[in-house]
N, CA, C, O and CB atoms as a CASP TS submission, in Angstrom:
PFRMAT TS
TARGET T0000
AUTHOR 0000-0000-0000
METHOD Language model
MODEL 1
PARENT N/A
ATOM      1  N   MET     1     118.095  94.802 116.071  1.00  0.00           N
ATOM      2  CA  MET     1     116.880  94.520 115.358  1.00  0.00           C
ATOM      3  C   MET     1     116.682  92.977 115.274  1.00  0.00           C
ATOM      4  O   MET     1     115.571  92.487 115.474  1.00  0.00           O
ATOM      5  CB  MET     1     116.925  95.172 113.938  1.00  0.00           C
ATOM      6  N   LYS     2     117.765  92.220 114.978  1.00  0.00           N
ATOM      7  CA  LYS     2     117.722  90.785 114.896  1.00  0.00           C
ATOM      8  C   LYS     2     117.326  90.152 116.217  1.00  0.00           C
ATOM      9  O   LYS     2     116.608  89.152 116.257  1.00  0.00           O
ATOM     10  CB  LYS     2     119.047  90.261 114.451  1.00  0.00           C
ATOM     11  N   GLU     3     117.808  90.753 117.295  1.00  0.00           N
ATOM     12  CA  GLU     3     117.538  90.218 118.620  1.00  0.00           C
ATOM     13  C   GLU     3     116.019  90.370 118.995  1.00  0.00           C
ATOM     14  O   GLU     3     115.444  89.489 119.636  1.00  0.00           O
ATOM     15  CB  GLU     3     118.441  90.944 119.667  1.00  0.00           C
ATOM     16  N   LYS     4     115.418  91.463 118.596  1.00  0.00           N
ATOM     17  CA  LYS     4     113.995  91.684 118.787  1.00  0.00           C
ATOM     18  C   LYS     4     113.153  90.626 118.018  1.00  0.00           C
ATOM     19  O   LYS     4     112.184  90.072 118.538  1.00  0.00           O
ATOM     20  CB  LYS     4     113.623  93.114 118.324  1.00  0.00           C
ATOM     21  N   ILE     5     113.554  90.388 116.815  1.00  0.00           N
ATOM     22  CA  ILE     5     112.834  89.431 116.012  1.00  0.00           C
ATOM     23  C   ILE     5     113.076  87.964 116.564  1.00  0.00           C
ATOM     24  O   ILE     5     112.184  87.117 116.523  1.00  0.00           O
ATOM     25  CB  ILE     5     113.288  89.561 114.508  1.00  0.00           C
ATOM     26  N   ALA     6     114.276  87.727 117.058  1.00  0.00           N
ATOM     27  CA  ALA     6     114.564  86.385 117.649  1.00  0.00           C
ATOM     28  C   ALA     6     113.703  86.217 118.897  1.00  0.00           C
ATOM     29  O   ALA     6     113.224  85.109 119.138  1.00  0.00           O
ATOM     30  CB  ALA     6     116.112  86.220 118.013  1.00  0.00           C
ATOM     31  N   LYS     7     113.471  87.289 119.729  1.00  0.00           N
ATOM     32  CA  LYS     7     112.709  87.140 120.911  1.00  0.00           C
ATOM     33  C   LYS     7     111.251  86.948 120.549  1.00  0.00           C
ATOM     34  O   LYS     7     110.517  86.264 121.262  1.00  0.00           O
ATOM     35  CB  LYS     7     112.901  88.326 121.819  1.00  0.00           C
ATOM     36  N   LEU     8     110.827  87.541 119.453  1.00  0.00           N
ATOM     37  CA  LEU     8     109.371  87.395 119.029  1.00  0.00           C
ATOM     38  C   LEU     8     109.087  85.999 118.528  1.00  0.00           C
ATOM     39  O   LEU     8     107.973  85.487 118.638  1.00  0.00           O
ATOM     40  CB  LEU     8     109.000  88.423 117.898  1.00  0.00           C
ATOM     41  N   ILE     9     110.110  85.404 117.983  1.00  0.00           N
ATOM     42  CA  ILE     9     109.827  84.046 117.373  1.00  0.00           C
ATOM     43  C   ILE     9     110.260  82.964 118.385  1.00  0.00           C
ATOM     44  O   ILE     9     111.260  82.285 118.152  1.00  0.00           O
ATOM     45  CB  ILE     9     110.618  83.847 115.958  1.00  0.00           C
ATOM     46  N   ASP    10     109.569  82.799 119.439  1.00  0.00           N
ATOM     47  CA  ASP    10     109.783  81.731 120.351  1.00  0.00           C
ATOM     48  C   ASP    10     108.384  81.042 120.543  1.00  0.00           C
ATOM     49  O   ASP    10     107.353  81.558 120.112  1.00  0.00           O
ATOM     50  CB  ASP    10     110.414  82.264 121.721  1.00  0.00           C
ATOM     51  N   VAL    11     108.409  79.932 121.168  1.00  0.00           N
ATOM     52  CA  VAL    11     107.223  79.072 121.257  1.00  0.00           C
ATOM     53  C   VAL    11     106.049  79.813 121.928  1.00  0.00           C
ATOM     54  O   VAL    11     104.926  79.763 121.426  1.00  0.00           O
ATOM     55  CB  VAL    11     107.559  77.779 122.046  1.00  0.00           C
ATOM     56  N   LYS    12     106.290  80.474 123.014  1.00  0.00           N
ATOM     57  CA  LYS    12     105.212  81.104 123.722  1.00  0.00           C
ATOM     58  C   LYS    12     104.558  82.240 122.873  1.00  0.00           C
ATOM     59  O   LYS    12     103.347  82.459 122.905  1.00  0.00           O
ATOM     60  CB  LYS    12     105.733  81.650 125.056  1.00  0.00           C
ATOM     61  N   SER    13     105.405  82.917 122.146  1.00  0.00           N
ATOM     62  CA  SER    13     104.864  84.023 121.273  1.00  0.00           C
ATOM     63  C   SER    13     104.040  83.418 120.145  1.00  0.00           C
ATOM     64  O   SER    13     102.970  83.926 119.809  1.00  0.00           O
ATOM     65  CB  SER    13     106.037  84.914 120.665  1.00  0.00           C
ATOM     66  N   ILE    14     104.527  82.363 119.577  1.00  0.00           N
ATOM     67  CA  ILE    14     103.843  81.692 118.441  1.00  0.00           C
ATOM     68  C   ILE    14     102.430  81.189 118.946  1.00  0.00           C
ATOM     69  O   ILE    14     101.398  81.422 118.317  1.00  0.00           O
ATOM     70  CB  ILE    14     104.747  80.446 117.875  1.00  0.00           C
ATOM     71  N   VAL    15     102.467  80.506 120.093  1.00  0.00           N
ATOM     72  CA  VAL    15     101.171  80.010 120.592  1.00  0.00           C
ATOM     73  C   VAL    15     100.244  81.085 120.917  1.00  0.00           C
ATOM     74  O   VAL    15      99.054  80.962 120.624  1.00  0.00           O
ATOM     75  CB  VAL    15     101.342  79.171 121.781  1.00  0.00           C
ATOM     76  N   THR    16     100.716  82.201 121.536  1.00  0.00           N
ATOM     77  CA  THR    16      99.876  83.305 121.878  1.00  0.00           C
ATOM     78  C   THR    16      99.279  83.890 120.656  1.00  0.00           C
ATOM     79  O   THR    16      98.070  84.117 120.619  1.00  0.00           O
ATOM     80  CB  THR    16     100.625  84.332 122.636  1.00  0.00           C
ATOM     81  N   LEU    17     100.081  84.155 119.623  1.00  0.00           N
ATOM     82  CA  LEU    17      99.605  84.802 118.358  1.00  0.00           C
ATOM     83  C   LEU    17      98.598  83.873 117.687  1.00  0.00           C
ATOM     84  O   LEU    17      97.571  84.363 117.219  1.00  0.00           O
ATOM     85  CB  LEU    17     100.818  85.116 117.363  1.00  0.00           C
ATOM     86  N   ILE    18      98.822  82.596 117.614  1.00  0.00           N
ATOM     87  CA  ILE    18      97.817  81.638 117.053  1.00  0.00           C
ATOM     88  C   ILE    18      96.521  81.689 117.737  1.00  0.00           C
ATOM     89  O   ILE    18      95.477  81.726 117.085  1.00  0.00           O
ATOM     90  CB  ILE    18      98.313  80.241 117.119  1.00  0.00           C
ATOM     91  N   LEU    19      96.536  81.694 119.061  1.00  0.00           N
ATOM     92  CA  LEU    19      95.282  81.772 119.822  1.00  0.00           C
ATOM     93  C   LEU    19      94.526  83.050 119.621  1.00  0.00           C
ATOM     94  O   LEU    19      93.299  83.038 119.522  1.00  0.00           O
ATOM     95  CB  LEU    19      95.555  81.607 121.264  1.00  0.00           C
ATOM     96  N   VAL    20      95.229  84.154 119.558  1.00  0.00           N
ATOM     97  CA  VAL    20      94.635  85.467 119.381  1.00  0.00           C
ATOM     98  C   VAL    20      94.006  85.607 117.965  1.00  0.00           C
ATOM     99  O   VAL    20      92.884  86.086 117.802  1.00  0.00           O
ATOM    100  CB  VAL    20      95.707  86.562 119.614  1.00  0.00           C
ATOM    101  N   PHE    21      94.781  85.169 116.970  1.00  0.00           N
ATOM    102  CA  PHE    21      94.269  85.219 115.621  1.00  0.00           C
ATOM    103  C   PHE    21      93.074  84.275 115.443  1.00  0.00           C
ATOM    104  O   PHE    21      92.119  84.627 114.750  1.00  0.00           O
ATOM    105  CB  PHE    21      95.372  84.871 114.635  1.00  0.00           C
ATOM    106  N   THR    22      93.107  83.058 116.066  1.00  0.00           N
ATOM    107  CA  THR    22      91.945  82.163 115.998  1.00  0.00           C
ATOM    108  C   THR    22      90.731  82.783 116.642  1.00  0.00           C
ATOM    109  O   THR    22      89.647  82.734 116.062  1.00  0.00           O
ATOM    110  CB  THR    22      92.253  80.835 116.663  1.00  0.00           C
ATOM    111  N   LEU    23      90.869  83.371 117.831  1.00  0.00           N
ATOM    112  CA  LEU    23      89.740  84.022 118.474  1.00  0.00           C
ATOM    113  C   LEU    23      89.198  85.158 117.680  1.00  0.00           C
ATOM    114  O   LEU    23      87.978  85.294 117.590  1.00  0.00           O
ATOM    115  CB  LEU    23      90.119  84.502 119.811  1.00  0.00           C
ATOM    116  N   VAL    24      90.044  86.010 117.080  1.00  0.00           N
ATOM    117  CA  VAL    24      89.552  87.103 116.232  1.00  0.00           C
ATOM    118  C   VAL    24      88.873  86.550 115.000  1.00  0.00           C
ATOM    119  O   VAL    24      87.857  87.089 114.561  1.00  0.00           O
ATOM    120  CB  VAL    24      90.699  88.041 115.826  1.00  0.00           C
ATOM    121  N   GLY    25      89.384  85.539 114.462  1.00  0.00           N
ATOM    122  CA  GLY    25      88.718  84.859 113.312  1.00  0.00           C
ATOM    123  C   GLY    25      87.357  84.321 113.608  1.00  0.00           C
ATOM    124  O   GLY    25      86.436  84.479 112.806  1.00  0.00           O
ATOM    125  N   ILE    26      87.206  83.682 114.755  1.00  0.00           N
ATOM    126  CA  ILE    26      85.984  83.220 115.213  1.00  0.00           C
ATOM    127  C   ILE    26      84.969  84.305 115.350  1.00  0.00           C
ATOM    128  O   ILE    26      83.839  84.192 114.873  1.00  0.00           O
ATOM    129  CB  ILE    26      86.165  82.544 116.445  1.00  0.00           C
ATOM    130  N   VAL    27      85.382  85.371 116.013  1.00  0.00           N
ATOM    131  CA  VAL    27      84.487  86.497 116.253  1.00  0.00           C
ATOM    132  C   VAL    27      84.083  87.190 114.958  1.00  0.00           C
ATOM    133  O   VAL    27      82.914  87.536 114.791  1.00  0.00           O
ATOM    134  CB  VAL    27      85.145  87.493 117.187  1.00  0.00           C
ATOM    135  N   LEU    28      85.026  87.403 114.032  1.00  0.00           N
ATOM    136  CA  LEU    28      84.668  88.083 112.815  1.00  0.00           C
ATOM    137  C   LEU    28      83.924  87.260 111.865  1.00  0.00           C
ATOM    138  O   LEU    28      83.190  87.815 111.048  1.00  0.00           O
ATOM    139  CB  LEU    28      85.827  88.587 112.170  1.00  0.00           C
ATOM    140  N   SER    29      84.044  85.968 111.892  1.00  0.00           N
ATOM    141  CA  SER    29      83.308  85.061 110.911  1.00  0.00           C
ATOM    142  C   SER    29      81.819  85.107 111.189  1.00  0.00           C
ATOM    143  O   SER    29      81.033  84.896 110.265  1.00  0.00           O
ATOM    144  CB  SER    29      83.815  83.550 111.011  1.00  0.00           C
ATOM    145  N   GLY    30      81.406  85.364 112.375  1.00  0.00           N
ATOM    146  CA  GLY    30      80.010  85.419 112.700  1.00  0.00           C
ATOM    147  C   GLY    30      79.281  84.020 112.720  1.00  0.00           C
ATOM    148  O   GLY    30      78.054  83.937 112.780  1.00  0.00           O
ATOM    149  N   ARG    31      80.087  82.970 112.667  1.00  0.00           N
ATOM    150  CA  ARG    31      79.572  81.623 112.711  1.00  0.00           C
ATOM    151  C   ARG    31      78.846  81.310 114.067  1.00  0.00           C
ATOM    152  O   ARG    31      79.244  81.820 115.114  1.00  0.00           O
ATOM    153  CB  ARG    31      80.727  80.639 112.479  1.00  0.00           C
ATOM    154  N   GLN    32      77.845  80.515 114.023  1.00  0.00           N
ATOM    155  CA  GLN    32      77.217  80.054 115.251  1.00  0.00           C
ATOM    156  C   GLN    32      78.079  79.021 115.879  1.00  0.00           C
ATOM    157  O   GLN    32      78.548  78.084 115.234  1.00  0.00           O
ATOM    158  CB  GLN    32      75.823  79.504 115.000  1.00  0.00           C
ATOM    159  N   MET    33      78.286  79.210 117.172  1.00  0.00           N
ATOM    160  CA  MET    33      79.124  78.235 117.882  1.00  0.00           C
ATOM    161  C   MET    33      78.490  77.999 119.310  1.00  0.00           C
ATOM    162  O   MET    33      77.832  78.892 119.845  1.00  0.00           O
ATOM    163  CB  MET    33      80.658  78.770 117.989  1.00  0.00           C
ATOM    164  N   ASP    34      78.683  76.889 119.858  1.00  0.00           N
ATOM    165  CA  ASP    34      78.154  76.617 121.225  1.00  0.00           C
ATOM    166  C   ASP    34      78.707  77.659 122.178  1.00  0.00           C
ATOM    167  O   ASP    34      79.911  77.909 122.209  1.00  0.00           O
ATOM    168  CB  ASP    34      78.535  75.165 121.721  1.00  0.00           C
ATOM    169  N   GLU    35      77.850  78.246 122.931  1.00  0.00           N
ATOM    170  CA  GLU    35      78.291  79.388 123.876  1.00  0.00           C
ATOM    171  C   GLU    35      79.298  78.910 124.917  1.00  0.00           C
ATOM    172  O   GLU    35      80.185  79.681 125.281  1.00  0.00           O
ATOM    173  CB  GLU    35      77.041  80.008 124.644  1.00  0.00           C
ATOM    174  N   LYS    36      79.210  77.715 125.399  1.00  0.00           N
ATOM    175  CA  LYS    36      80.079  77.232 126.348  1.00  0.00           C
ATOM    176  C   LYS    36      81.516  76.951 125.805  1.00  0.00           C
ATOM    177  O   LYS    36      82.524  77.171 126.476  1.00  0.00           O
ATOM    178  CB  LYS    36      79.488  76.040 126.919  1.00  0.00           C
ATOM    179  N   VAL    37      81.530  76.473 124.603  1.00  0.00           N
ATOM    180  CA  VAL    37      82.815  76.236 123.972  1.00  0.00           C
ATOM    181  C   VAL    37      83.548  77.565 123.684  1.00  0.00           C
ATOM    182  O   VAL    37      84.759  77.689 123.870  1.00  0.00           O
ATOM    183  CB  VAL    37      82.620  75.437 122.673  1.00  0.00           C
ATOM    184  N   PHE    38      82.744  78.562 123.216  1.00  0.00           N
ATOM    185  CA  PHE    38      83.380  79.871 122.903  1.00  0.00           C
ATOM    186  C   PHE    38      83.873  80.488 124.186  1.00  0.00           C
ATOM    187  O   PHE    38      84.988  81.008 124.227  1.00  0.00           O
ATOM    188  CB  PHE    38      82.384  80.847 122.179  1.00  0.00           C
ATOM    189  N   LEU    39      83.068  80.446 125.247  1.00  0.00           N
ATOM    190  CA  LEU    39      83.501  81.015 126.557  1.00  0.00           C
ATOM    191  C   LEU    39      84.800  80.347 127.052  1.00  0.00           C
ATOM    192  O   LEU    39      85.711  81.032 127.517  1.00  0.00           O
ATOM    193  CB  LEU    39      82.370  80.832 127.631  1.00  0.00           C
ATOM    194  N   LEU    40      84.877  79.038 126.953  1.00  0.00           N
ATOM    195  CA  LEU    40      86.046  78.349 127.438  1.00  0.00           C
ATOM    196  C   LEU    40      87.291  78.737 126.554  1.00  0.00           C
ATOM    197  O   LEU    40      88.376  78.955 127.094  1.00  0.00           O
ATOM    198  CB  LEU    40      85.791  76.794 127.426  1.00  0.00           C
ATOM    199  N   PHE    41      87.126  78.819 125.214  1.00  0.00           N
ATOM    200  CA  PHE    41      88.223  79.204 124.419  1.00  0.00           C
ATOM    201  C   PHE    41      88.645  80.638 124.641  1.00  0.00           C
ATOM    202  O   PHE    41      89.843  80.914 124.690  1.00  0.00           O
ATOM    203  CB  PHE    41      87.903  78.986 123.026  1.00  0.00           C
ATOM    204  N   SER    42      87.702  81.569 124.779  1.00  0.00           N
ATOM    205  CA  SER    42      88.069  82.927 124.964  1.00  0.00           C
ATOM    206  C   SER    42      88.690  83.127 126.367  1.00  0.00           C
ATOM    207  O   SER    42      89.620  83.922 126.501  1.00  0.00           O
ATOM    208  CB  SER    42      86.852  83.824 124.760  1.00  0.00           C
ATOM    209  N   ASN    43      88.234  82.471 127.351  1.00  0.00           N
ATOM    210  CA  ASN    43      88.786  82.607 128.707  1.00  0.00           C
ATOM    211  C   ASN    43      90.242  82.012 128.733  1.00  0.00           C
ATOM    212  O   ASN    43      91.146  82.570 129.355  1.00  0.00           O
ATOM    213  CB  ASN    43      87.840  81.863 129.771  1.00  0.00           C
ATOM    214  N   CYS    44      90.409  80.905 128.056  1.00  0.00           N
ATOM    215  CA  CYS    44      91.758  80.283 128.044  1.00  0.00           C
ATOM    216  C   CYS    44      92.769  81.232 127.226  1.00  0.00           C
ATOM    217  O   CYS    44      93.926  81.380 127.618  1.00  0.00           O
ATOM    218  CB  CYS    44      91.676  78.779 127.367  1.00  0.00           C
ATOM    219  N   THR    45      92.307  81.830 126.141  1.00  0.00           N
ATOM    220  CA  THR    45      93.142  82.746 125.372  1.00  0.00           C
ATOM    221  C   THR    45      93.484  83.976 126.276  1.00  0.00           C
ATOM    222  O   THR    45      94.651  84.360 126.365  1.00  0.00           O
ATOM    223  CB  THR    45      92.398  83.194 124.031  1.00  0.00           C
ATOM    224  N   THR    46      92.539  84.547 126.896  1.00  0.00           N
ATOM    225  CA  THR    46      92.712  85.659 127.743  1.00  0.00           C
ATOM    226  C   THR    46      93.686  85.328 128.889  1.00  0.00           C
ATOM    227  O   THR    46      94.539  86.149 129.228  1.00  0.00           O
ATOM    228  CB  THR    46      91.378  86.103 128.269  1.00  0.00           C
ATOM    229  N   MET    47      93.568  84.171 129.466  1.00  0.00           N
ATOM    230  CA  MET    47      94.404  83.767 130.526  1.00  0.00           C
ATOM    231  C   MET    47      95.883  83.609 130.125  1.00  0.00           C
ATOM    232  O   MET    47      96.806  83.984 130.848  1.00  0.00           O
ATOM    233  CB  MET    47      93.886  82.514 131.073  1.00  0.00           C
ATOM    234  N   ILE    48      96.043  83.028 128.926  1.00  0.00           N
ATOM    235  CA  ILE    48      97.423  82.827 128.376  1.00  0.00           C
ATOM    236  C   ILE    48      98.054  84.137 128.063  1.00  0.00           C
ATOM    237  O   ILE    48      99.206  84.358 128.436  1.00  0.00           O
ATOM    238  CB  ILE    48      97.410  81.955 127.106  1.00  0.00           C
ATOM    239  N   VAL    49      97.326  85.070 127.361  1.00  0.00           N
ATOM    240  CA  VAL    49      97.861  86.377 127.038  1.00  0.00           C
ATOM    241  C   VAL    49      98.175  87.174 128.316  1.00  0.00           C
ATOM    242  O   VAL    49      99.198  87.855 128.384  1.00  0.00           O
ATOM    243  CB  VAL    49      96.872  87.145 126.156  1.00  0.00           C
ATOM    244  N   THR    50      97.334  87.093 129.281  1.00  0.00           N
ATOM    245  CA  THR    50      97.639  87.870 130.513  1.00  0.00           C
ATOM    246  C   THR    50      98.807  87.376 131.195  1.00  0.00           C
ATOM    247  O   THR    50      99.583  88.183 131.708  1.00  0.00           O
ATOM    248  CB  THR    50      96.515  87.861 131.461  1.00  0.00           C
ATOM    249  N   TYR    51      99.028  86.058 131.260  1.00  0.00           N
ATOM    250  CA  TYR    51     100.190  85.407 131.894  1.00  0.00           C
ATOM    251  C   TYR    51     101.480  85.914 131.204  1.00  0.00           C
ATOM    252  O   TYR    51     102.429  86.338 131.865  1.00  0.00           O
ATOM    253  CB  TYR    51     100.079  83.819 131.793  1.00  0.00           C
ATOM    254  N   PHE    52     101.482  85.860 129.915  1.00  0.00           N
ATOM    255  CA  PHE    52     102.739  86.180 129.141  1.00  0.00           C
ATOM    256  C   PHE    52     103.056  87.675 129.172  1.00  0.00           C
ATOM    257  O   PHE    52     104.231  88.041 129.154  1.00  0.00           O
ATOM    258  CB  PHE    52     102.602  85.720 127.649  1.00  0.00           C
ATOM    259  N   PHE    53     102.039  88.561 129.219  1.00  0.00           N
ATOM    260  CA  PHE    53     102.278  89.980 129.185  1.00  0.00           C
ATOM    261  C   PHE    53     102.471  90.519 130.521  1.00  0.00           C
ATOM    262  O   PHE    53     102.936  91.657 130.596  1.00  0.00           O
ATOM    263  CB  PHE    53     101.194  90.685 128.528  1.00  0.00           C
ATOM    264  N   THR    54     102.181  89.870 131.623  1.00  0.00           N
ATOM    265  CA  THR    54     102.400  90.318 132.965  1.00  0.00           C
ATOM    266  C   THR    54     103.558  89.644 133.660  1.00  0.00           C
ATOM    267  O   THR    54     103.949  90.039 134.759  1.00  0.00           O
ATOM    268  CB  THR    54     101.191  90.120 133.740  1.00  0.00           C
ATOM    269  N   LYS    55     104.094  88.652 133.036  1.00  0.00           N
ATOM    270  CA  LYS    55     105.239  87.927 133.620  1.00  0.00           C
ATOM    271  C   LYS    55     106.482  88.850 133.704  1.00  0.00           C
ATOM    272  O   LYS    55     106.846  89.472 132.705  1.00  0.00           O
ATOM    273  CB  LYS    55     105.568  86.649 132.764  1.00  0.00           C
ATOM    274  N   ARG    56     107.096  88.940 134.818  1.00  0.00           N
ATOM    275  CA  ARG    56     108.246  89.842 134.988  1.00  0.00           C
ATOM    276  C   ARG    56     109.525  89.055 134.730  1.00  0.00           C
ATOM    277  O   ARG    56     109.655  87.890 135.105  1.00  0.00           O
ATOM    278  CB  ARG    56     108.266  90.480 136.422  1.00  0.00           C
ATOM    279  N   SER    57     110.441  89.720 134.091  1.00  0.00           N
ATOM    280  CA  SER    57     111.737  89.049 133.821  1.00  0.00           C
ATOM    281  C   SER    57     112.638  89.172 135.096  1.00  0.00           C
ATOM    282  O   SER    57     112.644  90.191 135.787  1.00  0.00           O
ATOM    283  CB  SER    57     112.465  89.707 132.532  1.00  0.00           C
ATOM    284  N   THR    58     113.362  88.118 135.350  1.00  0.00           N
ATOM    285  CA  THR    58     114.216  88.089 136.526  1.00  0.00           C
ATOM    286  C   THR    58     115.682  88.346 136.142  1.00  0.00           C
ATOM    287  O   THR    58     116.588  88.152 136.953  1.00  0.00           O
ATOM    288  CB  THR    58     114.077  86.737 137.249  1.00  0.00           C
ATOM    289  N   ASP    59     115.910  88.802 134.844  1.00  0.00           N
ATOM    290  CA  ASP    59     117.255  89.056 134.315  1.00  0.00           C
ATOM    291  C   ASP    59     117.826  90.414 134.750  1.00  0.00           C
ATOM    292  O   ASP    59     118.825  90.833 134.166  1.00  0.00           O
ATOM    293  CB  ASP    59     117.227  88.984 132.799  1.00  0.00           C
ATOM    294  N   GLN    60     117.282  91.104 135.701  1.00  0.00           N
ATOM    295  CA  GLN    60     117.752  92.427 136.044  1.00  0.00           C
ATOM    296  C   GLN    60     118.909  92.485 136.762  1.00  0.00           C
ATOM    297  O   GLN    60     119.376  93.574 137.094  1.00  0.00           O
ATOM    298  CB  GLN    60     116.852  93.113 136.727  1.00  0.00           C
TER
END
């Protein structure tokens, strides 16, 4: 159990979680935002999440 928590708490996981929570916060707040800035942020967040979740481990 401690190993799973240790793997969760690394830099890439923290950055990914912060980006996802920020994107969700922006969407749920309903605040007006420049469309180009929102598209850039959402595309970058999607790109980072996709990279980390599809990255294959070479420790096999």
